[in-house]
Structure formats: C-alpha cells, structure tokens
C-alpha positions as CSV (number, residue, x, y, z in Angstrom):
1,X,0.0,0.0,0.0
2,X,2.7,2.4,1.0
3,X,4.8,1.5,-2.1
4,X,1.9,2.4,-4.4
5,X,1.2,5.6,-2.4
6,X,4.8,6.7,-3.2
7,X,5.0,5.5,-6.8
8,X,1.5,6.5,-7.9
9,X,0.4,9.2,-5.5
10,X,3.7,11.1,-5.5
11,X,5.8,9.8,-8.4
12,X,2.9,10.0,-10.9
13,X,0.2,12.3,-9.5
14,X,1.8,14.9,-7.3
15,X,2.2,16.8,-10.6
16,X,-1.5,17.4,-10.8
17,X,-1.9,19.6,-7.6
18,X,1.5,21.2,-8.3
19,X,0.6,22.3,-11.8
20,X,-1.5,25.3,-10.8
21,X,1.4,26.3,-8.5
22,X,3.8,26.0,-11.4
23,X,1.5,28.0,-13.6
24,X,1.3,30.7,-10.9
25,X,5.0,30.9,-10.6
26,X,5.4,31.3,-14.3
27,X,7.8,28.3,-14.6
28,X,5.6,26.5,-17.2
29,X,2.5,27.2,-19.3
30,X,-0.4,24.9,-20.1
31,X,1.2,23.5,-23.2
32,X,4.5,23.0,-21.3
33,X,2.5,21.3,-18.5
34,X,0.8,19.0,-21.0
35,X,4.2,17.9,-22.4
36,X,5.7,17.3,-18.9
37,X,2.7,15.1,-18.2
38,X,3.2,13.3,-21.5
39,X,6.9,12.7,-20.6
40,X,5.9,11.0,-17.4
41,X,3.2,8.9,-19.1
42,X,5.6,7.9,-21.8
43,X,8.1,6.8,-19.2
44,X,5.4,4.8,-17.4
45,X,4.5,3.1,-20.7
46,X,8.1,2.3,-21.5
47,X,8.6,0.9,-18.0
48,X,5.5,-1.3,-18.3
49,X,6.7,-2.5,-21.7
50,X,10.0,-3.5,-20.1
51,X,8.1,-5.4,-17.4
52,X,6.1,-7.2,-20.0
53,X,9.2,-8.2,-22.0
54,X,11.5,-9.0,-19.1
55,X,10.3,-12.5,-18.1
56,X,10.8,-13.9,-21.7
57,X,14.1,-12.1,-22.1
58,X,15.4,-13.5,-18.9
59,X,14.3,-17.0,-19.6
60,X,15.9,-16.8,-23.1
61,X,19.3,-15.8,-21.5
62,X,19.0,-18.4,-18.7
63,X,19.0,-15.7,-16.0
64,X,17.4,-16.1,-12.6
65,X,14.0,-14.2,-12.2
66,X,14.3,-10.7,-10.8
67,X,13.3,-10.5,-7.1
68,X,10.2,-8.4,-7.0
69,X,11.0,-6.7,-3.8
70,X,14.5,-5.6,-5.0
71,X,12.9,-3.9,-8.1
72,X,10.3,-2.2,-5.8
73,X,13.0,-0.9,-3.5
74,X,15.0,0.5,-6.4
75,X,11.8,2.2,-7.8
76,X,11.0,3.8,-4.5
77,X,14.6,5.3,-4.2
78,X,14.4,6.5,-7.8
79,X,10.9,8.2,-7.1
80,X,12.1,10.2,-4.2
81,X,15.3,11.4,-5.9
82,X,13.5,12.3,-9.2
83,X,10.8,14.2,-7.3
84,X,13.5,16.2,-5.6
85,X,15.1,16.9,-9.0
86,X,11.9,18.7,-10.0
87,X,12.6,21.3,-7.3
88,X,16.0,22.2,-8.9
89,X,17.0,24.0,-12.1
90,X,17.5,23.9,-15.0
91,X,13.9,23.5,-16.3
92,X,15.2,22.0,-19.5
93,X,15.9,18.8,-17.5
94,X,12.4,18.5,-16.0
95,X,11.0,16.4,-18.9
96,X,13.8,13.9,-18.4
97,X,13.1,13.7,-14.6
98,X,9.4,13.2,-15.2
99,X,10.1,10.6,-17.9
100,X,12.4,8.6,-15.5
101,X,9.8,9.0,-12.7
102,X,7.3,7.4,-15.0
103,X,9.6,4.4,-15.6
104,X,10.1,4.0,-11.9
105,X,6.4,4.2,-11.2
106,X,5.7,1.4,-13.7
107,X,8.3,-0.9,-12.2
108,X,7.0,-0.4,-8.7
109,X,3.4,-0.8,-9.8
110,X,3.9,-4.0,-11.8
111,X,6.3,-5.7,-9.4
112,X,4.6,-4.8,-6.2
113,X,1.2,-5.8,-7.7
114,X,2.5,-9.2,-8.9
115,X,4.2,-9.9,-5.6
116,X,1.3,-8.9,-3.4
117,X,-1.4,-10.7,-5.5
118,X,0.6,-13.9,-5.6
119,X,1.2,-13.9,-1.9
120,X,-2.4,-13.2,-1.0
121,X,-3.5,-15.9,-3.4
122,X,-1.2,-18.4,-1.8
123,X,-2.5,-17.4,1.6
124,X,-6.1,-17.8,0.4
125,X,-6.9,-14.2,1.0
126,X,-7.3,-12.6,-2.4
127,X,-10.0,-10.1,-1.2
128,X,-7.3,-8.3,0.9
129,X,-5.9,-7.0,-2.4
130,X,-8.2,-4.1,-1.9
131,X,-6.0,-2.8,0.9
132,X,-3.0,-2.7,-1.4
133,X,-4.8,-0.4,-3.9
134,X,-5.7,2.0,-1.2
135,X,-2.1,3.2,-1.7
136,X,-2.6,5.4,-4.8
137,X,-5.6,7.1,-3.2
138,X,-3.8,7.6,0.0
139,X,-0.8,9.2,-1.8
140,X,-3.2,11.4,-3.9
141,X,-5.1,12.6,-0.9
142,X,-2.0,13.4,1.1
143,X,-0.3,15.2,-1.7
144,X,-3.6,17.1,-2.5
145,X,-4.1,18.3,1.0
146,X,-0.5,19.2,1.3
147,X,-0.7,21.2,-1.9
148,X,-3.8,23.0,-0.6
149,X,-1.9,24.0,2.5
150,X,1.1,25.1,0.4
151,X,-1.1,27.3,-1.8
152,X,-2.7,28.9,1.2
153,X,0.8,29.6,2.6
154,X,2.1,31.1,-0.6
155,X,4.7,28.3,-1.0
156,X,6.5,28.0,-4.4
157,X,6.1,25.0,-6.7
158,X,9.8,24.2,-6.2
159,X,9.4,24.0,-2.4
160,X,6.3,21.8,-3.1
161,X,8.4,19.3,-5.0
162,X,10.9,19.2,-2.2
163,X,8.2,18.5,0.3
164,X,6.9,15.7,-1.7
165,X,10.3,14.2,-2.1
166,X,10.7,14.2,1.8
167,X,7.2,12.7,2.1
168,X,8.3,9.8,-0.3
169,X,11.4,9.2,1.8
170,X,9.3,9.0,5.0
171,X,6.8,6.6,3.6
172,X,9.6,4.5,2.0
173,X,11.2,4.2,5.4
174,X,8.1,2.7,6.8
175,X,7.5,0.3,3.9
176,X,11.2,-0.8,3.5
177,X,11.4,-3.5,6.2
178,X,8.3,-5.3,4.9
179,X,9.6,-5.6,1.3
180,X,11.1,-9.0,1.5
181,X,10.4,-12.5,0.4
182,X,9.0,-14.0,-2.8
183,X,5.9,-16.1,-3.4
184,X,5.4,-18.8,-6.0
185,X,2.5,-18.5,-8.4
186,X,-0.5,-20.5,-7.2
187,X,-1.4,-23.6,-9.1
188,X,-4.3,-23.6,-11.5
189,X,-7.3,-25.1,-10.0
190,X,-8.6,-28.3,-11.6
191,X,-11.7,-27.8,-13.8
192,X,-10.9,-24.1,-14.2
193,X,-11.3,-22.0,-17.3
194,X,-9.3,-23.0,-20.4
195,X,-6.5,-20.8,-21.5
196,X,-7.7,-17.6,-23.1
197,X,-7.0,-17.2,-26.9
198,X,-4.9,-14.3,-28.2
199,X,-7.9,-12.5,-29.5
200,X,-9.5,-12.4,-26.1
201,X,-6.2,-11.1,-24.5
202,X,-5.9,-8.5,-27.2
203,X,-9.5,-7.2,-26.7
204,X,-9.1,-7.3,-22.9
205,X,-5.9,-5.3,-23.2
206,X,-7.5,-2.7,-25.5
207,X,-10.4,-2.2,-23.1
208,X,-8.0,-1.7,-20.2
209,X,-6.0,0.8,-22.4
210,X,-9.1,2.8,-22.9
211,X,-9.4,3.3,-19.2
212,X,-6.0,5.0,-19.2
213,X,-7.1,7.4,-21.9
214,X,-10.6,7.9,-20.4
215,X,-9.5,9.2,-16.9
216,X,-6.3,11.0,-17.7
217,X,-7.7,14.3,-18.9
218,X,-9.5,14.9,-15.6
219,X,-6.6,13.4,-13.6
220,X,-4.1,15.7,-15.1
221,X,-6.0,18.9,-15.4
222,X,-8.8,18.7,-12.7
223,X,-7.5,21.8,-10.7
224,X,-7.0,23.8,-13.8
225,X,-10.4,22.9,-15.3
226,X,-12.1,23.8,-12.1
227,X,-10.3,27.2,-12.2
228,X,-11.7,27.8,-15.7
229,X,-15.3,27.2,-14.5
230,X,-15.4,28.5,-10.9
231,X,-14.8,31.9,-9.2
232,X,-11.2,32.4,-8.2
233,X,-10.3,32.5,-4.5
234,X,-12.5,29.6,-3.4
235,X,-10.7,27.1,-1.2
236,X,-12.7,24.3,-3.0
237,X,-10.5,24.8,-6.1
238,X,-7.7,22.9,-4.4
239,X,-9.9,20.4,-2.7
240,X,-11.3,18.5,-5.7
241,X,-8.1,16.6,-6.1
242,X,-8.0,15.3,-2.5
243,X,-11.6,14.4,-2.9
244,X,-10.5,12.3,-5.9
245,X,-7.9,10.6,-3.7
246,X,-10.4,9.9,-0.9
247,X,-12.6,8.3,-3.5
248,X,-9.8,6.2,-4.8
249,X,-8.9,4.9,-1.3
250,X,-12.6,4.3,-0.4
251,X,-13.3,2.4,-3.6
252,X,-10.4,0.1,-3.0
253,X,-11.8,-0.8,0.5
254,X,-15.2,-1.3,-0.9
255,X,-13.9,-4.0,-3.3
256,X,-13.2,-6.2,-0.2
257,X,-17.0,-6.5,0.3
258,X,-17.6,-7.9,-3.1
259,X,-18.0,-11.7,-3.5
260,X,-15.1,-13.3,-5.4
261,X,-17.6,-15.3,-7.5
262,X,-18.7,-12.1,-9.4
263,X,-17.5,-11.9,-13.0
264,X,-14.7,-9.2,-13.0
265,X,-15.7,-8.1,-16.5
266,X,-19.2,-7.1,-15.3
267,X,-17.7,-5.2,-12.4
268,X,-15.3,-3.4,-14.8
269,X,-18.3,-2.4,-16.9
270,X,-19.9,-0.8,-13.9
271,X,-16.7,1.0,-13.0
272,X,-16.1,2.4,-16.5
273,X,-19.7,3.7,-16.6
274,X,-19.2,5.4,-13.2
275,X,-15.9,7.0,-14.3
276,X,-17.6,8.2,-17.5
277,X,-20.2,9.9,-15.4
278,X,-17.5,11.4,-13.2
279,X,-15.7,12.8,-16.2
280,X,-18.9,14.4,-17.6
281,X,-20.1,16.0,-14.3
282,X,-17.7,18.9,-14.9
283,X,-19.5,19.5,-18.2
284,X,-23.0,18.8,-17.1
285,X,-22.8,20.6,-13.8
286,X,-19.8,23.1,-13.7
287,X,-20.4,24.1,-10.0
288,X,-18.8,23.2,-6.7
289,X,-21.2,20.4,-6.2
290,X,-20.7,19.1,-9.8
291,X,-16.9,19.1,-9.6
292,X,-17.0,17.5,-6.1
293,X,-19.4,14.7,-7.2
294,X,-17.5,14.2,-10.4
295,X,-14.1,13.9,-8.5
296,X,-15.6,11.3,-6.2
297,X,-17.2,9.3,-9.1
298,X,-13.9,9.4,-11.0
299,X,-12.0,8.3,-7.9
300,X,-14.2,5.5,-6.5
301,X,-13.6,3.0,-9.3
302,X,-10.0,4.1,-10.1
303,X,-8.0,1.4,-8.4
304,X,-11.0,-0.9,-8.4
305,X,-10.5,-1.0,-12.2
306,X,-6.9,-2.0,-11.8
307,X,-7.6,-4.6,-9.2
308,X,-10.4,-6.3,-11.1
309,X,-8.4,-6.2,-14.3
310,X,-5.4,-7.8,-12.6
311,X,-7.6,-10.4,-11.0
312,X,-9.0,-11.2,-14.4
313,X,-5.4,-11.3,-15.8
314,X,-4.5,-14.0,-13.2
315,X,-7.5,-16.0,-14.4
316,X,-6.7,-15.7,-18.1
317,X,-2.9,-16.3,-17.7
318,X,-2.2,-18.0,-14.3
319,X,1.3,-19.0,-15.2
320,X,2.4,-15.9,-17.0
321,X,0.7,-13.2,-15.1
322,X,3.6,-10.8,-14.7
323,X,4.0,-10.5,-18.5
324,X,0.2,-9.9,-19.0
325,X,0.2,-7.4,-16.2
326,X,3.0,-5.6,-17.9
327,X,1.2,-5.6,-21.2
328,X,-2.0,-4.3,-19.6
329,X,-0.1,-1.6,-17.8
330,X,1.7,-0.6,-21.0
331,X,-1.7,-0.3,-22.8
332,X,-3.0,1.8,-19.9
333,X,0.1,4.0,-20.2
334,X,-0.3,4.3,-23.9
335,X,-3.8,5.6,-23.3
336,X,-2.4,8.1,-20.9
337,X,0.2,9.3,-23.4
338,X,-2.5,10.2,-25.9
339,X,-4.5,12.3,-23.4
340,X,-2.4,15.4,-22.6
341,X,-1.3,16.1,-26.3
342,X,-4.9,15.8,-27.3
343,X,-5.8,18.4,-24.8
344,X,-3.0,20.7,-25.9
345,X,-4.1,20.3,-29.6
346,X,-7.8,21.0,-28.7
347,X,-6.8,24.1,-26.6
348,X,-5.0,25.6,-29.5
349,X,-8.0,25.1,-31.8
350,X,-10.9,26.0,-29.5
351,X,-12.5,29.4,-29.0
352,X,-11.6,29.3,-25.3
353,X,-9.9,27.0,-22.8
354,X,-13.3,26.0,-21.4
355,X,-14.5,24.9,-24.8
356,X,-11.3,22.9,-25.4
357,X,-11.5,21.1,-22.1
358,X,-15.2,20.4,-22.6
359,X,-14.5,18.6,-25.9
360,X,-11.6,16.7,-24.4
361,X,-13.8,15.5,-21.5
362,X,-16.5,14.3,-23.9
363,X,-14.0,12.3,-25.9
364,X,-12.6,10.8,-22.7
365,X,-16.1,9.7,-21.5
366,X,-16.8,8.1,-24.9
367,X,-13.5,6.1,-24.6
368,X,-14.6,4.7,-21.2
369,X,-18.0,3.7,-22.6
370,X,-16.3,1.9,-25.5
371,X,-14.2,0.0,-23.0
372,X,-17.3,-1.0,-21.1
373,X,-18.8,-2.3,-24.3
374,X,-15.7,-4.5,-25.0
375,X,-15.9,-6.1,-21.6
376,X,-19.6,-6.8,-22.2
377,X,-18.8,-8.5,-25.4
378,X,-16.0,-10.6,-23.8
379,X,-18.4,-11.7,-21.0
380,X,-21.0,-12.8,-23.5
381,X,-18.5,-14.6,-25.7
382,X,-16.7,-16.4,-22.8
383,X,-18.9,-16.7,-19.8
384,X,-17.4,-17.9,-16.5
385,X,-17.6,-21.7,-15.8
386,X,-19.8,-22.4,-12.9
C-alpha cells in the first residue's frame, strides 16, 4: 500500500496539484505542463513494456528471475530522488526527470502488484488485495491536502516538489522492512477456465488501455479545469483533487466487500460507466457540487478497475501473469500518453480553454463507454464456468 502511495500518489500524480502552482510561478504554461505530463506517461508506458518483455528475455538468456522486492525498493529510491530533482533548475531537464519517474512508477506498480497478489492468493486471502490499492488514493489525498496548505501559505512550486520528495522518503522508510520474500505463483485449480485465446487477450488489453485514456484528462487537469469554470479565490478549487484521492482509497476498500464469484468483467463495466459519469459531471454541472461529485465518481472506481483487471489477468494467464500485467499496464500507459497532447491540440484550436476542455472530456467519456462495451462482449463470448 505504501509503495503504491509513493509510486503513484507522488511519483505519478503529485504533478496534478502542483501544476497550478507551477503556472502561478510562471515556470511553465499549459502547453508545457501537458508535455511534462506526457513525458511522465511515456516513461510509465516504457517501464510497463519492459516489465512485459522482461520474463521472456530473462528465460531466453538463462537468467534467474528478478526478485520483485528488489525492483520495488529501487523504484522507491528513484521516485524520491527524481521528485527532488523537479525542485531544482534547470527547467530543461524537467521532462527527463518526469520521464524517469514514470519508468520507476511502472516498475513499482507491476512488481509490487504481482508480488502482493501472488502472496495473497497463496494465503487464500485474495480479497485483501483491496487494501493494497488504497495506496494510490492515500498518496493522492495526502499530496492534494499538502498542496492545498502550500497554496494557502504562498509556497512556491519548487518547495512543493521538495516537500513531496521528503514525504516519499518518510513513507519508504516505513515500507522498507516489509519488502522482503518472494511467493510462488499459485497452481491452476482443476476444472478451471481453459487458456484464453490471443484475440481475447488483445480485446481485454484494448479495453484496459481505454481506461488510461478515459480518466487522464481529468486526472491531469482537474484543478486547472475547475479554475476555468469557478470563481477564483475559493478554497474548494484545491480540494477537488484530494476528494478524488479519498474516492480512490474508499473504492479500494469497498472492493473487499464484493464476492469473489462475481465476474470481474461485469464489475469493470460498472466501474467504467461510473468514471464516464464522473468525467462528464464537470461539463453537465460546472459548479462546486458538480466538480465534487465528479471527482468522487472518478476516484471510486479508479484502483478498483486496476484490481479487477489484474484479478482477471491472473484467471486468463495464471502461469504468465507478470507479462500480462506488464502488457496491460503498457496499454493503460499508452492511453495516458495520448490524453495530454490531445488536450494541448484542442486548446490551440478552440475558441476558449473551457471549450477545449469540454470537448476533451466528452472524448474521454466516450472512450470509457467503449471500453465497457468491449468487456460486455467478452463476458457474452466467454462466460465464466460455474
């Protein structure tokens, strides 16, 4: 949980609440912020691709498998250092630091997810995976509230990056002693589902990638979008992002109450529909209540989508889960890469920033609904064995 709080809540998403501070300080504009976000998402995609290719590469060379916990520790150290680098000049190196932070985040996410899910499955407690995915929401909420306090105190964006680097070090110090030991993949139960064909894997991966594209516009620009629609000076402008983080953490805990027998694809359909509604609330109801409800609806299914997808991945590929998780994460990262440049392109060609953001949000919601439709088709084509 703490590893994901660092890698995702700080390494990935601390940029979102700090972007308005960077814009205020004049160290970046909206177009530059979009490209900084893209550099991070591209790094995340490349790191996930490396995770997907690594098992086959290692087997071909006769190398021993990487120890998951060692990779996670390396990723946590890199996240803290690269976050600190964002507090330092020159600004020309910031895209590189954000790119490398994205690589580190992907390594931590894939390896800590595979390690934890395997151990919990071996212990017969797969439902506890919901606790793990509280981590991103915890990191997002903490960084969001910290950014709110820093804005109120007139703190610079550079100081904000330094604060988040120290926070990453503190959380890593707590998590470090627990990051030890490996767990074998659980055996496939007799009479289980047959191996999934490649077409099923491809469609499943595409649907998951659409989730990366569908949420990223709001997740990158939420505080900026809110400032376009609401009066300046309201304290709520900096609280929508922490509300999103609280929703993420709460949604992860709620997954623990769901029966394991439920088809994960049906649950994913509901999650995508909820996120689509959350994305559109900023368009339908551009008020304090609308942004607050939209933030909550976007956050509640955020890590639930990841958890359900990874549980489905273990069902589809029980003996090669790490590679499939890497492929899924790469598809998700590719969807994220497409989001910020699309926003930058639409902002340049729209009559106003508000109009550009509105069109971007509509496209994002449509992508989420398309992903839900793919899961529905997969569930009809290959229903679970009872």
